[in-house]
C-alpha positions in Angstrom: -4.0 -16.5 16.3 -6.8 -14.4 17.7 -7.7 -11.2 15.8 -9.0 -7.9 17.1 -12.7 -7.0 16.3 -13.3 -3.8 14.4 -16.3 -1.6 14.0 -17.9 -0.7 10.7 -16.2 2.4 9.2 -14.2 3.3 6.2 -10.9 3.3 8.2 -9.5 1.7 11.4 -6.2 2.3 13.1 -3.9 5.2 13.7 -5.4 8.1 11.7 -2.4 10.3 12.4 -0.4 8.3 9.9 -2.2 10.2 7.1 -0.7 13.4 8.5 2.9 12.2 7.9 4.9 12.2 4.7 3.6 9.2 2.7 4.9 7.2 -0.2 2.6 5.1 -2.4 3.9 1.7 -3.5 2.6 -0.1 -6.5 3.7 -3.5 -7.8 2.3 -5.6 -10.7 0.6 -8.9 -10.0 3.2 -10.5 -12.2 6.7 -9.2 -11.2 9.4 -8.8 -13.7 13.0 -10.2 -13.2 15.0 -9.0 -10.2 11.9 -7.3 -8.7 12.3 -9.0 -5.3 15.9 -7.8 -5.0 14.9 -4.2 -6.0 12.1 -4.3 -3.5 14.4 -5.4 -0.7 16.8 -2.6 -1.5 13.9 -0.1 -1.5 12.6 -1.3 1.8 16.1 -0.9 3.3 16.2 2.6 2.0 12.7 3.7 3.0 13.1 2.2 6.5 15.8 4.8 7.2 13.4 7.6 6.4 10.5 8.9 8.5 7.7 8.0 6.0 4.6 6.0 5.9 4.2 3.6 3.1 0.7 3.5 1.5 -0.3 0.5 -0.6 -3.0 -2.0 -1.2 -0.5 -4.7 -0.2 -2.4 -6.9 -2.6 0.0 -8.2 -5.2 2.6 -10.8 -4.2 5.4 -8.2 -4.2 3.3 -5.8 -2.2 2.6 -8.5 0.3 6.3 -9.2 0.6 6.9 -5.4 1.0 4.3 -5.4 3.9 6.1 -8.1 5.7 9.5 -6.5 5.3 8.2 -3.0 6.2 6.5 -4.2 9.4 9.6 -6.2 10.4 11.7 -3.1 9.9 9.4 -1.1 12.2 7.9 1.0 9.5 4.4 2.5 9.6 1.9 1.6 6.8 -1.5 2.5 5.5 -3.2 -0.5 3.9 -5.8 0.6 1.4 -8.3 -2.1 0.6 -10.2 -2.5 -2.6 -13.1 -3.9 -0.6 -14.9 -3.3 2.7 -12.9 -3.3 5.9 -11.9 -6.5 7.6 -14.2 -7.7 10.3 -11.1 -8.7 12.3 -7.6 -7.4 12.2 -5.4 -10.1 10.5 -3.0 -11.8 12.9 0.1 -10.5 11.1 -1.1 -6.9 11.6 -2.2 -7.2 15.2 1.0 -6.2 17.0 1.9 -3.3 14.6 -1.7 -2.2 14.7 -1.7 -2.2 18.5 1.6 -0.2 18.4 -0.1 2.5 16.2 1.9 1.7 13.1 -1.1 0.6 10.9 -4.1 2.4 9.4 -6.4 0.3 7.3 -8.6 2.2 4.8 -11.5 0.9 2.7 -11.6 2.6 -0.8 -14.7 0.5 -1.8 -17.8 -0.8 0.0 -17.7 -4.0 -2.0 -17.7 -7.2 0.0 -15.1 -8.7 -2.4 -12.1 -7.4 -4.2 -12.5 -7.0 -8.0 -10.6 -5.5 -10.9 -12.7 -2.3 -10.7 -12.4 -2.0 -6.9 -8.6 -2.6 -7.3 -8.4 0.3 -9.7 -10.4 2.5 -7.3 -8.0 1.6 -4.6 -4.9 2.4 -6.7 -6.3 5.8 -7.8 -7.2 6.6 -4.1 -3.6 5.8 -3.1 -2.1 7.9 -5.8 -4.3 10.8 -4.9 -3.4 10.7 -1.2 0.4 10.4 -1.1 3.3 12.8 -1.6 5.5 10.5 -3.7 4.9 7.4 -5.9 7.1 4.3 -6.2 6.4 1.7 -8.8 8.0 -1.7 -9.1 8.9 -2.4 -12.8 5.8 -3.3 -14.8 5.1 -4.4 -18.3 3.5 -2.0 -20.8 0.2 -3.9 -20.7 0.0 -3.8 -16.9 -3.0 -2.0 -15.3 -0.3 0.2 -13.6 0.7 1.7 -17.0 -2.3 4.0 -17.1 -1.8 5.1 -13.5 1.9 5.8 -14.1 1.3 7.6 -17.3 -1.4 9.8 -15.9 0.5 10.8 -12.8 3.8 11.3 -14.6 2.1 13.6 -17.1 -0.4 15.5 -15.0 0.9 15.6 -11.5 3.8 17.3 -9.8 4.5 14.6 -7.2 7.8 12.7 -7.5 7.5 9.3 -9.3 10.0 6.6 -9.3 10.2 3.2 -11.0 12.6 0.9 -9.2 
């Protein structure tokens, strides 16, 4: 499983993906009941549209979404809460080479942390045209993000 070397930068991949209609996807680290089924239905729905899905693809459900989206031929922007990968992960190599992937670093940190994860999430929300949340508990870190954008932003927001 050889990986592709990347240069130091804050993004690598198909920059044109940011010019297309984008949907931000957020899922809690601890999914609620029936979340996987809802995610599969949403991926089926979004794969029929000409959109780019933007996410950290960090939580278990987001990782599942990444696999499903790539298998469906969708384009994605992966926003990291850390510095860029030194090598493109093997599972991203083919879609990356096909121009279906852009990887963005929202933090120069060498390792992911709670703070860099929050920076990543706000970066995503600020750079998409629509937000989709998997169901989350009231004490989830996603609650503040959802509340703020549903109150003070005009972009469409959906909880699956």
